[in-house]
C-alpha positions as CSV (number, residue, x, y, z in Angstrom):
1,M,0.0,0.0,0.0
2,G,1.3,3.5,-0.8
3,A,3.1,2.9,-4.1
4,G,2.9,6.0,-6.3
5,V,2.8,9.7,-5.4
6,I,3.7,9.2,-1.8
7,D,6.7,7.0,-2.7
8,D,7.9,9.6,-5.1
9,Y,7.5,12.4,-2.6
10,V,9.3,10.4,0.2
11,A,12.2,9.5,-2.2
12,G,12.6,13.2,-3.1
13,L,12.6,14.2,0.5
14,G,15.3,11.6,1.3
15,R,17.4,12.9,-1.6
16,A,17.1,16.5,-0.3
17,L,18.2,15.7,3.2
18,R,21.7,15.2,4.5
19,G,22.8,14.0,7.9
20,P,23.3,11.0,10.2
21,R,21.8,7.9,8.6
22,G,19.7,6.8,11.6
23,P,18.0,10.1,12.4
24,K,17.5,10.7,8.7
25,L,15.7,7.4,8.2
26,D,13.5,8.1,11.2
27,L,12.4,11.5,9.8
28,V,11.7,10.1,6.4
29,T,9.8,7.1,7.8
30,E,7.8,9.5,10.0
31,A,6.9,11.6,7.0
32,R,5.9,8.5,5.0
33,D,3.7,7.2,7.8
34,S,1.9,10.6,8.2
35,L,1.3,10.7,4.5
36,L,-0.1,7.1,4.4
37,D,-2.4,7.9,7.3
38,A,-3.7,11.0,5.6
39,A,-4.2,9.2,2.3
40,E,-6.1,6.4,4.0
41,A,-8.3,8.9,5.8
42,L,-9.1,10.6,2.4
43,Q,-9.8,7.3,0.9
44,G,-12.3,6.7,3.6
45,E,-14.1,9.9,2.5
46,G,-14.6,8.5,-1.0
47,L,-11.5,9.5,-3.0
48,D,-9.6,6.9,-5.1
49,R,-6.1,5.9,-4.0
50,A,-4.2,8.0,-6.5
51,E,-6.2,11.2,-5.8
52,A,-6.0,10.5,-2.0
53,E,-2.2,10.3,-2.2
54,R,-2.0,13.5,-4.3
55,R,-4.2,15.4,-1.9
56,A,-2.2,14.1,1.1
57,V,1.1,15.2,-0.4
58,E,-0.4,18.6,-1.3
59,E,-1.7,19.2,2.2
60,F,1.6,18.0,3.7
61,G,3.6,20.6,1.8
62,S,6.3,20.5,-0.9
63,V,9.7,19.1,-0.3
64,A,11.1,22.7,-0.6
65,E,8.8,23.7,2.3
66,I,9.3,20.7,4.5
67,A,12.9,19.8,4.0
68,P,14.5,22.9,5.8
69,G,12.8,22.0,9.1
70,Y,13.9,18.4,8.8
71,Q,17.4,19.4,7.9
72,E,17.5,21.5,11.0
73,E,16.7,18.4,13.0
74,L,19.5,16.5,11.3
75,S,22.0,19.3,12.0
76,V,21.0,19.2,15.7
77,A,21.4,15.4,15.7
78,A,24.9,15.7,14.3
79,G,25.7,18.2,17.0
80,R,24.4,15.9,19.8
81,R,26.7,13.1,18.5
82,L,29.7,15.4,18.5
83,A,28.8,16.7,22.0
84,A,28.5,13.1,23.3
85,L,31.8,12.1,21.8
86,L,33.6,15.1,23.4
87,F,31.9,14.5,26.7
88,L,33.0,10.9,26.9
89,A,36.2,10.7,24.9
90,V,38.2,13.8,25.8
91,P,38.2,13.4,29.6
92,L,38.8,9.7,29.1
93,T,41.9,10.5,27.1
94,A,43.2,12.9,29.8
95,V,42.6,10.3,32.6
96,M,44.2,7.6,30.5
97,W,47.4,9.5,30.0
98,T,47.6,10.5,33.6
99,L,47.5,6.9,34.6
100,I,50.0,6.0,31.9
101,W,52.6,8.4,33.3
102,R,51.9,7.4,36.9
103,L,52.4,3.7,36.1
104,F,55.3,4.0,33.7
105,P,58.6,3.0,35.5
106,T,60.4,6.3,35.0
107,A,64.1,6.1,35.9
108,A,65.0,8.1,39.0
109,G,66.1,11.6,38.2
110,S,64.7,11.6,34.7
111,T,62.1,14.2,35.5
112,A,64.9,16.5,36.5
113,D,65.8,16.7,32.8
114,W,62.4,18.2,31.9
115,P,62.5,21.8,31.0
116,S,60.9,24.4,33.3
117,W,57.9,24.8,31.0
118,F,57.1,21.1,30.8
119,V,54.8,20.9,33.9
120,P,52.8,24.1,33.1
121,V,52.3,22.9,29.6
122,A,51.2,19.5,30.8
123,R,48.7,21.2,33.2
124,T,47.4,23.3,30.4
125,V,46.8,20.3,28.2
126,D,44.9,18.6,31.1
127,V,42.8,21.8,31.7
128,L,41.9,22.2,28.0
129,Q,40.9,18.5,27.8
130,M,38.6,18.8,30.8
131,A,37.2,22.1,29.5
132,V,36.4,20.5,26.1
133,G,34.7,17.6,28.0
134,A,32.6,20.1,30.0
135,L,31.8,22.0,26.9
136,G,30.6,18.8,25.3
137,A,28.4,18.1,28.3
138,L,26.9,21.6,28.1
139,A,26.2,21.3,24.4
140,L,24.7,17.8,24.9
141,F,22.2,19.3,27.4
142,A,21.6,22.4,25.3
143,L,20.8,20.3,22.2
144,G,18.7,17.9,24.3
145,R,16.5,18.9,27.2
146,G,17.6,22.5,27.0
147,R,16.7,22.9,23.4
148,R,13.4,24.6,24.2
149,R,15.2,27.6,25.5
150,I,17.5,27.9,22.5
151,R,16.3,29.8,19.4
152,R,19.0,28.5,17.0
153,P,20.3,25.1,18.1
154,R,22.0,24.8,14.7
155,L,24.4,27.5,15.7
156,V,25.2,25.7,19.0
157,A,26.2,22.6,17.0
158,R,28.2,24.7,14.5
159,A,30.0,26.6,17.3
160,L,30.9,23.2,18.9
161,A,32.4,21.9,15.6
162,L,34.4,25.1,15.1
163,T,35.7,24.8,18.6
164,V,37.0,21.3,17.9
165,W,38.8,22.4,14.7
166,G,40.1,25.5,16.4
167,L,41.6,23.6,19.3
168,F,43.1,20.9,17.2
169,P,46.3,22.8,16.1
170,V,46.6,24.2,19.7
171,M,46.5,20.7,21.2
172,A,48.8,19.3,18.5
173,V,51.5,22.0,19.3
174,L,51.2,21.5,23.1
175,C,51.3,17.7,22.9
176,G,54.2,17.9,20.5
177,A,56.0,20.2,22.9
178,L,55.5,17.6,25.7
179,M,56.9,14.8,23.5
180,Y,59.9,16.9,22.8
181,G,60.4,18.1,26.4
182,S,60.0,14.6,27.9
183,N,63.4,13.7,26.3
184,D,61.9,10.3,25.2
185,P,62.2,8.3,28.5
186,D,64.0,5.0,28.1
187,G,61.7,2.2,27.2
188,F,58.6,4.3,26.6
189,S,58.7,3.7,22.8
190,D,58.2,0.0,23.5
191,Y,55.9,0.3,26.5
192,P,52.7,-1.6,25.6
193,P,50.3,0.6,27.6
194,G,51.9,3.7,26.1
195,L,51.6,2.3,22.6
196,A,47.9,1.4,23.2
197,A,47.2,4.9,24.6
198,S,48.8,6.5,21.6
199,A,46.7,4.5,19.2
200,V,43.5,5.3,21.1
201,S,44.4,9.0,21.3
202,Y,45.1,9.2,17.5
203,T,41.9,7.3,16.7
204,L,39.7,9.6,18.9
205,W,41.3,12.7,17.5
206,G,40.5,11.5,14.0
207,V,36.9,10.6,14.9
208,Q,36.4,14.0,16.6
209,L,37.7,15.9,13.5
210,Y,35.6,13.8,11.2
211,C,32.4,14.4,13.3
212,A,33.2,18.1,13.6
213,G,33.7,18.3,9.8
214,R,30.4,16.6,9.2
215,C,28.7,18.9,11.7
216,L,30.1,22.0,10.0
217,G,28.9,20.8,6.6
218,L,25.4,20.0,7.9
219,T,25.0,23.3,9.8
220,R,26.0,25.5,6.9
221,R,23.0,27.3,5.5
222,R,22.1,26.2,1.9
223,A,19.1,26.1,-0.3
224,V,17.3,22.7,-0.2
225,T,16.4,21.3,-3.6
226,A,14.1,18.4,-4.3
């Protein structure tokens, strides 16, 4: 049931929308169900199936009219995903490296070779990571329960993505300085927990940048075409 005008409309709506696959599928399915219900109600009033579908689509609104609202929902969904990732991954990374350095069997006196700026830079990295995690928590709340009080949630998602991209070069420089200033402790390059932590960190950085890039693309204003 429902082959014809409604299927064409739903297919056009799906092509017009961009965003996370799951939320997009939910929105398109919701639109299809609403149209089918409306068409069946019109059939019950005496219209044939084709005319009922045409009327249902006409009353629902054109793709150009409906898609911007749906696209806004997808932009917010992408922002929530990025916020959740930052809230969970960034503090986890900070705690992971803190434990690594506490457990690594550093030779006595090796810390004396660290430059005077090493500890302040390490503290700055920790503070930035915790701040990003807190920012992710705030954005997650703002794009969830707090959304009713925000007029433009799309801008919250976009600001979060811009923050990730803006902080990346800063964190890269600071972490590079720490690697240089640590003077490569003996045995650390072959230390299994350290290697695992490095792999996890690089992977999470890559995922964060990817999600932020996707979020930037989805939150950019553009005309929606059917």
